Every structure is written in C-alpha cells, then in structure tokens.
N, C-alpha and C positions, 0 to 999 in steps of 0.2 A: 593751667590754673590749679590751685590747691584749695581745698574746702575749708570752711570754718572749723569743722570738727572732723578729724580723721578717725575712721573706724578701723582699728587694727584687729584682724581676725587671725587667730592662730591656725596655721595650716601646715601640712607636711606634704611635700612633693614625694610622690612614690617613684621608686625605681621600677623599670619595666621587668626586672628580674625578680621573681618571687621566691626563688630558692636562696638559701643562705650559703652559697658556694663562693669562697673568697679567692682573690687573685694571688694570695700569699699563703704560706703554711706556718708562719711564725705564731706559735701558740700564745706568747705573751702579747703580741700585737693584737691578735683577735680578741684576747681577754679585755684589753683596753677598749676596743671597739664595742664589745657587748656591755661593758660597764657604762660607756657613753650612752648607749641606747636606753639602759635602765634609768639613767639620770634624766633623759628626755621625758620618759614616762612620769617622772616626778616633777617635771617642769623646772629642773635645775639646769638651765641652759648654759651659763658660763662654765659650770663644772663639767658639763658634757663636752663643751668645746675643748677643754683641757685634755679630756680623755682621748678624743679623736686626734688631737695634736700629739699626744703621747704615742698613739698607735702609728702615726705617720713618722714620728721621730725614730721609733723602733724599726719600722720597715717603710722605707721611702717609696716603694712600689705598691703600697696598699691603696689601690684605687677606690675601693668602697669607702674608706675612711675620708678620702678627699670629697667624695660625693656627699656623704652624710654630713660632714662638717659644712660644706657649702649650703646644703639644704637648710641646716639649722641657722646659719648666718642670714639666709634669705628671710626665714621666719622672724628673726630678730631685727630685720630691717637694715642690716649692715651689708649693703649690696657691693660696695667696693671690695671689702674683705672677702665676700663670697666669690667674687669674680677672680680675685688673686689666688684663692685656694683652688678654684676650679681650673685655672690655668696651670697651676702646679700639677694637678691631677692629670690634665690632658697631656702634659709633657712626659708622663709615665706610660702612655698607651703603647709605646713601642717595645715595652717589656715582653719577655718571652711568655708570660702567663696571661697577658692581656688578650681579651676576646672581643668579638663584635659587640657583645652586650655591654662591655665596659665603655666602649665608644658611644653606645646609645645612652648609657646613664649620664656620661659627661655632657653629651650634646643636649640631653633633656634638661640638665641643670642650667646650661648656658641659655637655652630657650627661655626658661623662667626668669633668669637674671635680667636678660635684655627686655623681657616683657615688663618687669617691675621697674626698670630704669626708663621705660618709654622709648627704647631704641628698637622700634618695630621692624625695621628692615633687617637688622642683625638677628632679631628673634626669628623672623621668617626664614632667613638663610640657614640658621641652625636647625630649625625644625625640618626643613626640606632635606637637609643632609642626614638627619637622624631617622627620619620616617622610614626609609627602606630597611633600616637595621632592626626595627622593632618586631618582636615575635607576634604571631597571630593571636595568641592568648591574651596579650596585652591590649590589642586593638579592640577587644570587647569590653575593656574596663572603662568606667565613666571618666577617669582622668584623661585617657587618650581621646575619647569622643569629644569631651569639652574642649580640649586643646586643639583638636583638628578643626572643629567648628570655628573656634576663635581665630585660628590661623587663616582659614578660608575667608573669614570676614575681614581681617586686617589686610589681607592681600587685595581684596576688592576696594579697600579704602585708601591705600597708599597713593594711588594716582589721582585722588580727588581732594587733596589737602587745600583748604581755603586759607585766604590771607586775612588776618585780623590784626589790628593795632590796639593794644591795651593802654589805657590811660587811668591814672589814679585820680579820684575826685579831689579837687583842690580845697585848700583852706578856705573857710573855717570848718569844713567837714574833715573827718578822720583825725580829730583831736582827742578822741577817747582811747583808752587801752584796747577796747574791743567794740566794734560796730559791725553789724551783719544783718542779713536778710533785708536789703533795701527794696522798697516799693514806691511807685510814683502815681500821682493822679494822671488822668488822661491828657491833660493839657501840658504836663511836664513841669508845672509851676510849683509843685510841692513834693518833697521826698520824705518818707518815713522810714525808720530803721530801728533795730534793737540796739541799745547801748548797754555796755557793762564795763565796770571799772577794773575788773580782774577776774581770775578764775577761782578765787577762794570761796568758801561756803557762805561768807557774808557779803560777797560782791553780787548784788542783786541786779536783775535785768529791768530796764525801763524802756518805754517807747519814746523816741525823740523825733522831732520834725524840723525841717528847714524849708524856706521858700526861695524861689528864684527872684533875684533883685533886678532892677531895670538894666543893670550893666551886664547881666548874664551870669553872674556868680550866685552863690548861695548865702542866705542870711545865717547868722549864728544859730546853731541848733538849740532848740529848747524842748523841755518836757512837753509832750503833746497836750496834757491837761492834768490838773490836780484830781479830777474825777476819775481819770484812767489809771495813772501811775499811783501805786500804793506801797505799803511796806512789803508786799509780796512781789513775786516776779511777773512782769508783763513783757511779752516779746512775740516774735514771729507773727507779725500782723498782716492784715490785708484790708484794703479800702476799696470802696466803689470808685468808679471813674471820676465822679464829682467830689470825692473825698468826704461824703456825708454819712457813710455807714462804715463802721470799723469792727472787724472781728480779730481777736488776738488770743494768744495762749497765756494762761496763768496757771502756775503749779502750786499745789498744796495750800490753796486759799481755803478759808473756813467753809465756804459753800460748795466746795469741789465735789464732783461725783467720783473722782479717782485721782490719779497722780497729777496729770495735767489735763485741763479742760479748756474749752473754747468759750469766750465771752463776747458779747455783742454790745455796741454802744451806738447811739444815733446823735448826730449833730442837729440840734433844733435851734433855729434863730441864731445861728453862728456859735453856739456853745455845745460842747459835748455833755450829753446827759450821763447820769450814772450808769455804768455797764451792768449787764445781767448775765448770769450763767445761762448758756443756751439750753440747759436742761437735759433730761434723760433721753429725749428723742435723738439728740445729736451726740452728747457726751456719754462715756461709759466709765466703768471702774478702772479702765486701763489708760494708756497714754493716748491722748487726742491732741493733735498739734498741727502746726504748719498750714494754716488756712489759706484758701484762695477764693475770693468772691468773684463771680462773674461781674462784668463791667457795671451792670445796674443793680447788683446785689440780689438777684433772684435765685441764684444757685450757689451753694457753698461746696467747695472741695476741700478735703483735708486728709491727713495721714493718721492712721491709728493702728495699734497692735492688739486690738480687742480680739476676743475669741470669735471663732466662726469665719475668720478670713482665710485667704489662700496661702499666706506666708507670714513672715515676722511682722512687717509693716505693710499695710495695704492702703490704697486710696479709696476713700468713701465720699459720698455726696449727699446733700440734703437740699430740699427745695423750699423756698419761702412761700407760704400759703397766702391766699387773698386776705386773711385776717391778720397777717403779720407773724403768725407762728411758723415753725419749721417742721417739715415732715421727718419721719423716721429715717435715720441715716442708712444708706444702702451701699454695699460693696460695689465698686465700679465694674467688677467682673474680670474674667480671666484673660480678656484681650489685653488689658493693661496690667493687672496684678499677676504676680508669679509666686511660686513657693519661697522666693527670697524676699527682698525688701524693695518697696516703692514708697518714695517720700517726696516732700516739697512740691506739690502740684502748683501749677500756675496756669489759669485759664486766660488766654490772650483776649484782648479787648473785643475781637469780633465774635466771641463765643463759639468759634469753630475749631480752635486748636488748643489742646491741653498739653502743656509741658510737664515733665516730672523727671525725677532721678530714680535710677534703678540699678541694681546689680543682678537682676534676674533675666534681663534681656541681653542679647548679644552685644558686647561692647569691648572696650580696650583694656579694662581692668578696673576693679573697684566700682564706684557708682558713676554712671554716665548719665548725661541729659538726653532725654528722648522727647519726641512729640507724637501725638496721635491726633488725627484729623477726625472731626465729627461731621457726619453726613446723615441727615434725617434721623437724628437721635442715636446713631450707632457710632461707636468708636472703632476706628480702623487700626490695622497692625501698626505698632509703634515704629518710628523711624529714629535711628541714632543720628544725632546732630553732626557727628563726624569730627575729623581733625581740623584745626587744633582746639576747637571748643571743648571736646573731650580728649582725655589723654589717659596715662596709666594710673593717675591718682583719682581721688574721689571728687567728682563734681556734684555739688549739693543742690544748687538752685540758680536759676536765671530769672530776671525780670526784664521784659522787653516792652519798650514804650509803644504807645498807640500809633505813633508815626512810623514805627518799624525802623527807626534810625539807630537806636542804641540798645544794647543789652547790659544790664547792671548785675554785678555779682560781688561776692566777698572772697578775699584770699587771705589765708593764714600766713603770717610772716614769723618764722622761727629764727631767733638769733641766739647764738651761744652766750652773748654778753648781756642780753636783755630778756625780759619776759615776752612770751608770745603776744603778738598783736594781730588782730584781724582788721583789715582795711577795705574800704569800698572802692570798686573799680568799675569801669565800663569799657565797651568796645563797640565799634560800628557793626551792627548786625549784618552778616553776609547776605547779599541779595540772592545767592544761590539757593537759599532756603526759602521756599515760597510760603508766605504768611497770609495769602488771600488778598482780596481786593483792598485798596486803600480806604482808610477811614478819615473823615473830616471831623475835627473836634471844634465845636462852636459853643457859644453861650448866649445868654440873653436875660431878660427879666419878664416876669408876669405881674401885671398890676390891674387894679380895678379901673375900668374905663370912666367911671363916674367920679371917683374920689382920688385916683392916683395912688392908692395904698397898695403895697405889695401883697401878693396872694401866694400861698403855699399850694399851688396847683400841681396836679400830676400830669406829666408829659409822657406820652407813649408813642414810640415809633413803631409802626405796624407795617409788615410786608403785605401789600395789597394783593399779591399773587396768591398767598395761601392763608391770609388772616392770622399770621403768627407774630407775636410780639418780639421785636428785635431788641429794644431797650425800653426801660421804664424808669424815669427819674422824677424827683420832686423838687419844685422850686423852694427856695429858702423863704420861710414865713416872715423873716425880718427885713430882707432885702429884695425878695422876689427873684433873686438870681438863680439860674439853672445852667447845667451843662448838657449837651447832647452830642451823640456820636452818629454820623451818617455814613453807611456803607456806600462806596462810590457808585455801584451799579444797581443798587436795589431800587425797585419800584415801590415806594413807600408813602405813607401818610403820617403826619404828625398830629396827634390829638391832645389838646390842652384842655383839661377838665378840672372842675371844682364844683362840689355840690352847692347849689344855690346860684350858679352862674350858667349862662349859655356857653356851650363848648365852642372852642375855636379850632377849626380844622384846616390843615394845609395839605396840599399835594406837593410833596417835597421837591420832586423834579421840575414840575411846571412852575412852581413858585420860586425855584432856585434859592431855597433857604439854606442849602448845605454850606454855602460860603458866607452867610451873613453872620458876622462875628458878634454883633450885639442886637439880636433879634428882640424886638419889643412886642409882647403879646398882650393885648387888651382883652380882658374878660368883662362881659356885661352882666350885671345882676339880672336874674329872671324877673321879668315884669311884663305886664300886658303891653302889647305893641312892639316889643323888641324883636329883632329879626337877625338871622345869621345865614350865611351861605352854607348849604349842606354839601360840602366838598366830597370828592371821591365816590360819586354816584355815576356809574358808567352805563351807557347804552350804545349798541351798534348804530351805525349811520342809518338814519331813517327808521329806527326801531324804537320800541318802548319797553322791551323785555330787559329786566335788570341783569347786568353781567355779573359773573361771580366775583369780580374785583370790588363790587359794591358792598359785599357782605360786611366788611369791617365797619363802615359808616352806619349801615343799617342797624347792626348790633349795638353800636354806641348810642344811636337815637332811642332804641328800646330802653337802654340803661338810663338815659336821661329822663325819659317819661316815667319810668318806675321810681326814680329818685324824687320826682316832682309830681305826685299823683293828682294834684289839683290843677295841673297845667293842661290846657287844650291847645292844639296847634293847627295852623293852616299850612299845608304843603303846596307850594306854588312851582309850576314848571315854566321854564323860559327857554327860548330857542334863539339862534342867530337869525339873520335876515335872508338866508338862502331859502328859496321857495316862496309860495304865496302866503299871505297873511292868514287866510282861513285854514290852510293846511298846517301851518306852524301852530295856530291856536289849538287845533285838534291834537297834534302830536304832543304839545306841552302838557295838555290835560291828561293824556294817556300816560305819560311818564310820571306825573304826579300821582296818578291813581295806582301805578305799579308800586310806588313807595307806600301808599296808604294800605294796599292789599297786604304787603309784607308785615306792616305794623299790626294789623288786625289779626293776621295768622299767628303772630307772636304775642298775643295776649292783650292788645289794646282794644278798648271798647270803641266801636265805630264812631260814636259821638265825640270822641276826643280828637279825631283826626279828620279835618276837612281838607278839601282839595280845590284847586283852581288852576287854569292854564292861562298864561299871559302871552304866549306866543313870542313874537319879536318886539312887543310894544314897550318893554321896560329894559332896554340894554344897560349894562353896567358901564360899558365903554363903547365908543363908536365902532361899528362893524367895518373898519377900514383895513384890517389885516387878519390873517388866519389866526394869529395868537389872540386878537381881540374877540374874534368870533368864538373861539374856544371858551373864553371867559364868559361870554354871554349865554352859552349853552349850560344851564345850571338849574339846580333845585334850591329853593330857599325855604326856611322854616320860620314861621312867625308865631309868637306866643299870643293867644287870644285873650 
C-alpha cells in the first residue's frame, strides 16, 4: 500500500569506511569525486551526479564513485538507476586495488536499495553477506545498529506473511480527485471521508459522507452539512459509533488556536449543530490533527507536534468530563510515542486496541501501522501489523470495522499522464491479528410509555464485574433511535435513564438483548404509584448480603433519588417458591433492608426509603422453570 501523502526525508547512507582512501590514484578522477561531494552539501544533486559520472568515466575502477553515486540516487528516489550503478561498481570488485571494505560498501548500498524497493529477502541476503566484512569500529555506529535491528526484525517476519485481497470502493465513491481518511459508523451503514478537488492552494478540503443502500452499494456522496463545511479546510474526521458526535480538523480558521485545530459538532434531532473549537485544553499553537474518538465519544486521541512531546509528532488524548467539557490533553507516553513520529491514531470499537502509524518503532521502512493493547488503563508494547499490511513505503492509517471484517485505507495513485489521485480501498482484515472478543451492534428506540413520544435518554452499558462504563450513548431526541455495542463475553447491565423518568434496567446476558435489532425501551414518567424492577441486584443463595456486582445498580438508584429529591420509595423484596412461605417472607424483607441500608449509608434520609418483603406471593411469571424462578427473585422500587 502507498499512503496519501509520502514524506520524503533526505538521508545519506554512510560507508563503513571513515577514511578517505581511494581505490584509484588518478588525481583528476578524485577531483571530480570531491567536487561531487561539495555539490551534495549544496543540495545540487543533478550536478553532483554528473561529477560522479565524470569520475567514473575518467577511471572505470573508481569504486567509491559508484558507491556515492548510488547513494545519491537512492536519496533522490531513483532506485532502478541506483541499482544499475551499484551493479557496475560490483563488477569492478575484481580489480587489483579492490579491498574487502569496497565489497562491504557495495553490499551496504545493495542492502539499502532492496530495502527501499521492498525486496526484503534480497536485502537480508545482502546484509548477511556484508556483515562479516564490516570493521568493529563501524559496528558501534548508529547506522549499523539500526540496520542490524531492522534486519533481525525482517528476518523474523518473512515467514509470517499474511494473505490479503485488496479491493477498490466502487462507484459512486472514488469520483473525486482526492479522497482520503475514511471512517465508518459501527453498523457500517455510513462512511465519511475527506474530499479535495486537487493539490493547489485553492483546492480546499471538505468532509463528505455516503450511506449504504438496500442493494449493498453506496449512495452518491454529499457534503456532510452546511454547518460543518465552510470556506476553510475541514478534514481528517472521526465519529462516534452511532454517528452523532463528530470531531474534525480545520486549519487557519479565524478562531484557531494555531495552524490546525480540532473542532467538535453534535447531531441533535437529526441535524448537525454548528461546530465549536475544542479550546485551549485540547488545541495548542501548533499542529493538532487526525482525531480518533472512542466508540461512545468519551475519549479523544489525536496527533500533535506541540512542544513538550517526545518527538516530532506524538499521540495525545483528552477525556470528556461529566459536564461535556474536555480535560487537558496529555501525552500518551513513551510506550507509544518515540523521538520520531507517531500519527493517525485509531481506537478500535472495543476501546481495548489503539492503532497508529509510526517511524519510531521497528518496522519495514517509513511509517508502519502498529497496534497497542490496553489492559487496566495501561498501553502495552506496540505490535507491528506485519507483511503485507506494512511494507517499505509509508502506511498512514487504517480504519477497521466493528465487525472486524474489513480494514479501510487510502492509496495514492501517481500517473505520468495524470494528476495524482488518492482513492479509497479496503481488504478483509486478517484473522491472524487478534482484535478481542466479538462485538454485537444493535439499535432501538426509547419512548415515553404514556405518550409514545421519543426521549433523548442516556444509555449506559456497565460492566457489573467492576462497575466500569463500557459504552455510553444518547438516543436521538427527534426519533428516539439509539445504537449500542455489546461485547460478546462481558457480564453487563444496560441502564436507560432520563431525568424525570423511572430508569429502565436490563441484565444484558439474561435478557438476551445483544441480538435484539430493534429494542424498544419504554420509560415511565416519575409519578406516585409507578414501579420498576430493580435489576442487577445480586445475593448469594439463601443470603441477604449484597454482592459486589450490585454496586452499579445501587449507585444508579442513589443518582435517581438525588435527581428527584421529592420522591420517596418503597423497596420490595421477592423470592421464588423454593422453601417455606414464612422463610421466603423473612429472606425477602432482609434483602430489601440491605438495599435500604446502602441508600441510607450513601446520604438518603431514612424516611425516604421504606421496605417490605413479599416472599413468593407476587411472582412475575409461574415458577415452572429455573429461568422463571430467577425472574421471580427480584427487588422492585415503587414511587410513593
């Protein structure tokens, strides 16, 4: 793959020989050579090439001239000519003045040529042949150490080449001169990308979007919104899994903090609101770009070259606070960032794997794509995605779907007869790269149980094991529609909440809502006499002590009572029909009292929380199966 923008860095390959001892004695030839070196220092490369050619024409056995000319041609990107010149130099190694160091120089050049061409097997063969010829003094040099480490890495990778099949995204996509940085919503129904009509100063960037049609193709791309695209440049965007929060890059706008800043926009009732600069806590006076939002929009990752980092471009992050503001951006740290460049972060939908591009970690050349796995808030050592996803060129970014089936990227097409074009591609993501447990993407609606009107409720998926929020989304206020992601093996609860309404609580696994494509959630307005099942309250068998997995629901109940200070409640315990009626009556009251005790210990006045035990007298369903008995073992909350 080739990137959208290739970054050509001037470099010079060094010879392992540090002394200026030549393989020939012709004074005029050596003068041409030295004049070529002087022209290199002045960056007059074509003129330098002519001087080295003059030196070779003067003395055909001038091996150093072949080496230097090949090195310069590598720098200029003409690998074919560099290889031809190096071959001519190698043919002269049989001369009487040729020494092992000349064979080492030529072999070193070939190693670099093959690396740049992506012919890694040949590069490794050349290096292994030249390595024994290198002097000990050269082995201490950084050029050798970097090359040795890269060759060891490549050798470890050559036996693990994955198979991928690349396909171009079909019409009506790819109809612009340039389109790049594609992102999709979690359901794969919407694609967003940056569109540009050319590379001129007046060819500005805009964000365009298309939707999946019933036949499986894409609709005609359109500008995302008049409120987003402007007379300035808008591009390199990221959206939440449900497509309702957008963060993008805009450069040189009037309210900019620096050269390029990040802006945020929210979709409310189906319409994009006017974007806002994310402010000084996120943006700096320097380049801030290439955002990636976590699936639910609670964490933002981006690349910046601001001062105080570890290298040229580093990856930073910011967290959305409860009031909607964003925390001060922080550097992701030296596990990910290096003294070189890290760009284009992408946080996968499970919030456990961060992809990024880097030329500072061990790779195949240029920018490679890496992933780092997150465990308990810590980023682990980055992993190179390997061949052929990475190669000798620059890999800038990947976007991988929530279903883990496809990776989307951009490739630059350079034609001698046409202007450069960047096009959108995808390939099936290799199963050899583990992306965690599967995610189920579903949707639904939230509405008022009394009026049928949609409600912009907040939906939170909480891990009951450690009370951590896995995802948090908001239903659309106009339609009530929402999207939710469910990890396959997580023990979780779904909490649907809106101030002024009774919460709706699901036990995701028991209620089997992962696979419900159109989940309808009814919220009941707070009113005297209304009641709801207080799900995810757990007790051991025949016990009334609250288990730790109950903490999430208990904390949500405290929140509900704080939001409704005039509400008093009745906590009622229920059991199944196992055991005597009198025993069940006592046990149900003890369990209700455990809930009451927690609420009082967390600030509720005793008079606001009454309790009762109903034992097995009010079953929800007949106690005819184990599943039904589990449903009947419950706590209910009634508004008094």
